[in-house]
N, C-alpha and C positions, 0 to 999 in steps of 0.2 A: 585188400586191406585186412589185416588180422584182427579178429575179435578177441577181446579179453574179458574176463569176469571181474567186475568191480562190485564190492559190497558197500552200499551207502547206509550209514547208521545215523538216523536223525538225532540220537542222543549225542553222538560225536559232533554233529553239526551244531547242536545247541551249546555244547561246551566250548566249541571254537568261537561262536558268536559271543558268548559271555565273556571269554577272555579278551577278545578283540575290542568289544565295546568298553570294557573296564579300562583298557589301555588308552582309550580315546575320551575317558572321563564320563562315560554313561554308566548308570547303575540300573540295569533292566531287572524286571521281576522274572521269576521262573516261568510264569505263564507267557510273558512276552517273548522270552527266548524260545520256548517250545513252539510258539506261533511262527517265529522267524525260521526255525528249523523245518517246520512243515511247509512253509511257503517256498523255501529253497528246494526241498525235495520235489514239490509240485512243479517248480520251474524247470528242474532238470528233466522231469518226465515230459513236460510240455514241449521242450526243445529237442526231445528225442535223444538226449545225451545218455539217459539210462532207461531201462525197461523195468517195470515193477514185477517182481516174482513173489508169490506167496509161499510161505513155508507150510508144509503138510504136517 
């Protein structure tokens, strides 16, 4: 299996959730969206879909 590099940006996740929730009639706060983005990132880590790398 080939390994690829994928960059996951929690800000992008937050923007995606915001747009999608608005389409569904929800109006989340900025804090709620940030929490959802963090939870999604943690989920991807927990399922070993991504590995966290720190920037130097």
